[in-house]
N, C-alpha and C positions, 0 to 999 in steps of 0.2 A: 661763535661769530657774535660780535657785539652789534647793536643797532646804532645807527646814526639818529640824532634827535628828530631830523626831518622825515624819517621813515615811520615815525609813530603817528598814527591817526585814529581818530575816533571811529568806531564801528568796524574795526579790523580785529582779526584773531591772529595771535602769534604763538608759535610753539617753541618751548625752551628745549635745551639739549637733554633734559631729564624727562621728556615726554609729558610736560605739563603745558596745558593751553592757557593763554592769558588773553582775555577780551578787554579792549579799551573802551570804556563807556562814556567818558566825558574828558574834556581838556580845557583848561583855562590858565592862561599865562604860562608859568613853568610847572604846573601841577596837573596830574591826571587822576581819574578814578578808573580802576581796573579791577577785574575779578580773576583770580587764578583758579584753574580746575584742580581736582584731585590729580595726582600723577596718573596718567592713563597707560594701561597695558595695550589697549586696542586703539588703533588709529581711527579718528572720525572720518566718516564718509561725507565730505563737505559738499559734494555735488548733490546729495540727497536732501532736498529742501525740508524733509520731514524728520531728519536726524535730530535726536534729543540732545540738547547741549549739556555738557558734564559740569554744570555749575550749581546744581541744586543744594541749597543751604550753605553755600561757600560764602564766607565773608568778603565783601568788597574791600579794597584798599585804596588809600590816597597816598600819592608820593610824588616826588619830583620827577619830571620827565627823564633827567639825567640818571637817576637811580633805576628807573625801569629799563633804560637802554643798556645798563651795565651787565645785566644777566646774560648768560650764554643762550643764544637762540640758534635754531637750525631751520634750514629751508624745508618746506614740505610741499607735496604736490597739491595743486589746486584743482586737479581733474578737468583742466581745460582741454581744448582740442589738441594742443601740443604737449599736454601733460608735463609742462615745464615746472621746475621747482621755483618756489617763491618764498620770500621770508614772511609774508603776511597774506591773509585771506580776507576779502571783504565779506562781511556778514550781511545776509539779506535782512530786511526790516523784521520779518517774523522771528529770525534767529536772534537779532539783537534784542527785541522785545522780550523774548523768552528768557534770555540771559539776565536782563534787568529784573524780570520778575523772580527768577530763581534765586538771586542773591539779594533781593529787597533793597535795590540801590536808588530807587526813584527819587526819594527825598534827598539823598546825598548829592545826586546829580543836579537837582534843582538848586540846592544850596551852594554848589560850587560856583 
């Protein structure tokens, strides 16, 4: 499943079809800064606010929104009351800050 450009938002986590998570950290004009996780064998428990994010020492990337959207994505459960599948998951402030720290992207986000 490909993403539509307007489905991509800052502070959201997306899951690719090859079990990689991608967190969008910043967006300006037609560009985004995101960080890909290592390919995960285990699914993140996104409802657990203490879950460690899998982006430690991963390099962040800057690309056009169109390029990001072309990757194959899959819906994943957001663990809400209806347990409905979603294409993206809103990260809480703590999770987003942890990811930014893990990939050392603060300066790049500021520069964008």
